C-alpha positions in Angstrom: -9.6 -29.3 -19.3 -6.7 -31.4 -17.2 -7.4 -31.6 -14.0 -5.3 -32.5 -11.0 -5.8 -33.6 -7.3 -4.6 -32.5 -4.0 -1.3 -34.5 -4.4 -0.5 -33.4 -8.1 -0.4 -29.8 -6.4 2.7 -30.2 -5.6 4.2 -30.2 -9.7 3.2 -26.6 -9.5 5.7 -26.5 -13.5 3.0 -28.5 -15.1 0.0 -26.2 -13.0 2.0 -23.2 -14.1 2.4 -24.3 -17.7 -1.4 -25.4 -17.9 -2.3 -21.7 -16.7 0.2 -20.1 -19.1 -1.4 -21.9 -21.8 -4.7 -20.0 -20.7 -6.2 -23.3 -20.1 -8.4 -23.8 -16.8 -7.5 -26.6 -14.4 -9.8 -28.5 -12.6 -8.6 -29.5 -8.6 -10.0 -32.6 -7.6 -10.3 -35.3 -4.4 -11.0 -38.4 -4.4 -12.8 -38.0 -8.5 -15.1 -35.1 -6.7 -14.4 -31.6 -8.2 -13.6 -29.0 -5.2 -12.1 -26.0 -7.4 -11.5 -25.0 -10.6 -8.3 -23.0 -11.1 -8.6 -20.1 -13.7 -5.6 -18.6 -15.5 -5.6 -14.5 -15.1 -6.4 -12.8 -18.5 -4.6 -10.2 -19.3 -4.9 -7.0 -21.1 -3.0 -5.6 -23.5 -2.5 -1.8 -23.6 -3.3 -1.0 -27.3 -0.5 1.4 -28.6 -1.4 3.1 -31.2 1.7 3.7 -33.7 1.9 7.4 -35.8 1.6 7.0 -39.5 5.4 6.6 -40.8 5.0 5.8 -44.2 2.7 9.9 -44.0 5.2 11.6 -42.5 7.7 10.0 -44.6 5.9 11.7 -47.4 5.9 14.8 -45.4 9.3 15.2 -45.4 10.6 13.7 -48.5 7.9 13.9 -51.0 7.8 11.7 -53.8 11.6 11.6 -54.5 13.1 7.6 -54.7 16.4 8.0 -52.2 19.8 6.5 -54.3 20.5 3.3 -51.0 23.6 4.9 -50.6 24.5 3.8 -47.3 24.1 0.4 -49.4 26.7 0.9 -52.0 29.3 2.8 -49.5 30.0 -0.2 -47.9 31.5 -2.5 -49.4 30.7 -6.0 -49.4 29.5 -5.4 -45.6 
């Protein structure tokens, strides 16, 4: 676990990098533990995506569509 003393707190870039990486940082004064800085856990909202394959099968069925768009473009 990384630790910083009171003077090293001025270097906020390193502290923020550790916290963004999910590491808990110990704050020390004269080698005595004062506090622990714990990063906040982000809860990512779960997104329920529609079943695109089922929707396409419902619309198109079992037909196989030709790749007309790429053939019309030529070399591009």
